[in-house]
C-alpha positions in Angstrom: 97.9 55.0 106.2 101.0 56.2 108.1 101.4 59.7 107.8 105.7 60.3 107.3 107.0 63.3 108.9 109.5 65.4 107.2 113.1 65.6 109.0 113.8 69.1 110.7 116.1 71.4 109.5 118.5 70.8 113.1 117.7 66.7 112.3 119.2 67.4 108.8 122.1 69.3 109.9 122.7 66.6 112.3 122.4 63.7 110.5 124.7 65.1 107.1 127.3 66.4 109.9 127.5 62.9 110.9 127.5 61.3 107.9 130.2 63.5 106.6 132.5 62.4 109.5 132.1 58.9 108.4 133.2 59.9 105.4 136.0 61.5 106.4 137.2 59.0 108.7 137.2 56.1 106.1 139.9 58.4 104.1 143.8 57.5 104.0 145.4 59.4 106.7 147.5 61.9 103.9 144.3 63.2 102.5 144.1 67.0 103.0 140.3 66.7 104.2 141.4 64.4 107.1 144.3 66.3 108.2 142.3 69.5 108.3 139.9 67.6 110.2 142.7 66.9 112.9 144.6 70.0 113.0 145.8 72.4 116.0 146.4 75.3 115.7 148.2 76.0 118.6 146.5 79.4 119.2 144.8 80.2 122.6 141.3 80.3 123.2 139.8 83.3 124.1 138.9 84.3 127.7 135.2 83.2 128.7 132.8 80.1 127.5 134.8 78.5 124.6 133.1 78.1 121.5 131.9 74.9 120.3 134.0 73.5 117.3 133.1 71.3 114.7 134.0 68.3 116.4 132.4 69.2 119.6 129.2 69.0 117.6 130.2 65.7 115.9 131.0 64.2 119.6 127.9 65.5 121.0 126.0 64.0 118.1 127.0 60.9 118.6 126.3 60.7 122.0 122.6 61.1 120.9 122.7 58.5 118.7 122.9 56.4 121.7 125.5 53.9 120.4 127.9 53.6 122.9 130.8 52.5 120.2 129.6 54.7 117.7 133.3 55.7 116.6 134.3 52.6 115.9 131.1 51.7 113.5 132.5 54.4 111.3 135.1 52.4 109.6 132.3 50.0 108.7 130.7 51.5 106.2 127.6 49.2 106.3 127.2 49.4 110.0 127.6 53.5 110.0 124.7 53.5 107.1 123.0 51.4 109.2 123.6 53.4 112.2 122.4 56.8 110.9 119.4 55.1 109.1 118.5 53.9 112.5 119.1 57.6 114.0 117.0 58.9 111.2 114.2 56.6 111.2 113.7 56.7 115.4 113.6 60.6 115.2 116.9 60.4 117.8 118.4 63.4 116.3 115.4 65.7 117.2 115.6 65.8 120.1 117.1 69.1 122.5 120.6 68.9 123.2 121.5 69.2 126.8 
């Protein structure tokens, strides 16, 4: 009998973030949700270490999955679902991000 481990909170957050990114990327260009994702407020950032933006976190999660063309797989829904399923099953996203 194989014991299945529940995903950690961090894994769940990362998987949901990637899943939402794929959903938004497949939207039409004129949808508000897609436009807000890429909006540039035109403000300057504060001094010191810049805070991570949502896109920075998604980019890091994509690199953690380890697939070179992860951003291209977004547009094919079945490939994207396979990628997320593989990441969940292999527990790739529980690894600490450097």
